[in-house]
N, C-alpha and C positions, 0 to 999 in steps of 0.2 A: 605472559600472555595477557593481553588487555582486550576485553570486548570492545567493539566499536561503540563510540558515543552516538547519540541520536543524530548529531550533525554529520558525523562520518558515514553513518549508514545512509543518510539522505544523499550524500555525495556519491556513494557507490551506486545507489539506485538510479540517480539522475543520469549517470554515465551509460546505463543500460537501456535507456528509453530510445526506441527507434526514432531516427530523424523524421521530421515532418509529421509527427503523430499528433492526434487530438487526444488530450489526456485530462482526466479528472483526478484531482487529489482529494482524498477523504479528509475528514476533520482530524485535528490533532497532529500527531507526528508526520503523517504524509505531507502536510503543507510545507515542511522543511525542504522538500525536494525542489520546490520552486526556485529557491535562491541559488541552487547549484546547476540549473539548466543554462547552457551556453546559447547565445543568440544564433550561432551557426547550426545548432540542432534543428531549428525551425519548429520547435514544439509549440503547439497552441493549447493553452490551459482553459479548461471549462470548469465552471462552478455551478452546482445545481440550483443556486438561488438566482441564476439568470445572467451569467456573464460568459462570453466566449472571447478569449483573447486577453486575459488578465495577466498581470505580472506583479512582482513584489513592489512595495512602496520604496522608491529611491530615498537614500539617506538625505535628510534635510527637507524633504517635501512634506508640506502640511497635509495631514490626512483629511480626506473628504468623508465625513461620518456617514454619508449615504452610500458610499462605495466600499462594500466589504464582501469577503468571500463567505462560503458556507460555515466557516469557523468564526465568523464575525471579526476577522482580522482586516485591517485596512489594506487595500490593494490599489494598484494603478492599472491603466489600460494600455495595451500595445496599439500601435497604429493599425486601424482597420478593425478594432475590437467592436463587439456589439453587445447590447443589453436587451434582454427579452424577458417575458413573463415565465411563470413556472410551467405553464402548459407547453410552451415551445422548448424550454430547457429540458423538461422530463421526456419530451418526444425525442430529443437528441439521444438521451440515455437509453430509452426503451427501444428506439428504432435502430440500434446497431451503428450509430454514427460516432461513438467514442472508441478510439483504438485501444486505449489502455486506461484502466482505473487502478489507482493505488490506494489501498484501504488498510486501516489498522485491524488487529484481530485479537480476540480473546483465546480462540482455539482454531486450529486448522487440522483436519483429519487426513488420513491416508487416502480417503475417497475424494479429497479436494473440497470437502465441506468447509464452510466458513461460519463461525459464530463471532459476531462483533458488536451486538447491540444490547445484550442483556446477560448478566451472569446468573440471574434468577435468585440472587441472594437478597435477604430481607432489606438490607440497606442500599441496594443497587438502584440506580435511576436509569431505567431503560431509555435508549435513544435510537429510534429506528432510522430517522433521517431518510436519505435517498439511497442507502447502500443496497437495499433489496432490488431497486430498479437498476442500479449500476451493475450488480453481478449478473443480472438477467440479460442486460443489453450490451455491455462492453465486450469487445472482441478478445481482450486479455485481462485477467484479474491478477494483479500483483498484491501480495500482502506484506506489510512492513511492520515488524513487531519485535519485542524482546523475545529471546529464545525460551525463557522460563518466566513464570509469574513471580510476584513478590515473595511468595512462600517457597520458591524454588521448584514448583511443579511444572512438568512439561506442558507446553502449549501446542506442540505438534504431537497429536494423539492418534490412536487407532480409530476412535469414534468420539465425536464431540458430545459433551454432556450438557453444554449450554444450548439455549434456543438457537436454531440455525438462521443465518441470513440467507444462505443459498446452499443447495446441494450440488456437489461436483462442479464447483465454479472456479476454483483457484488453479492458476497455472504455475505460479512461481512464488516462493516465500523468501523474503530477505529478513534475516535476524542479525542481532549483534554478534553472532558467532559464525553464521554460514549463509550460503545461498543454495536453495534447493528447488528443483522442479518436481511437480506432482505428477506421478504416473498413477492415475486414478485406480484405486482398488488394489494396488500392488505395493508400492514403496515410494519413498522420496529419494530422488537422485541428487547427491551432493555435488554441486558445480564449483563451489568455492568455500574455503574455510579461512578464518583469521590466522595470522602467523602464530605458530606454536601450538595450534589445536591439532589433535589427532582424531582419526575417525572413531576410534573406540571411545574417546572422551566425549565426542559429540553424541554418539549413540547413547551414552549413559545418561544424558540429560534430554533425550528425545524418546517419547513412547512409540511413535510411529517407526516402522522399520526403515532403515536407510540403506542405500547402495552408493558406493563411491564411484563417481564418473572417472573414466580412464584419463580424462584431461582436466581433472579437478585442479583448480589454481589456488594460489594464496591471494586473499583479498587485500588489496592495498587501497586505502581511501585516496 
């Protein structure tokens, strides 16, 4: 049994994004999703630093140092893309105009709470960014993260111990082991698991209670 690599996880998540959606990708691992989106999906990517209609930088193209996403990665523009200031960009986020946001996470609780900006540890560097605006305004919040932290501790928990980004905001979680929907205040429904993973093994590394969906599938990148 091999957990999904970050790139494989991004591929799985990209395939689940509804066609013709307006999507914001959070900093870090979620930006990998962009390179797995297919043109026929019609997905329009938004970046909170003021881009609507960005795409990855094609191989061989010289980067424009003034054209970067919120992760400060060089990007390119789709035909019809637009550039705007932070006021307009954050209005899109807060005003309910983003269909899906994909964010990283330190912890997700059974209540659908998300903690992704500060671990509260002495050596941590908090990074609020636009995540609080995104979880408040996006129609769906997907979280993309490793199933456990570097010390092997569960990141899917009964109650977050880190400072919250938002309360009751997460709809679905994608990890290197499974895909789960949040049934707020009850449990997480397992929609898919990697090949070779058993439900009991998954529960053993998950603090939040899990329920296996009748149509749970094997995840294939």
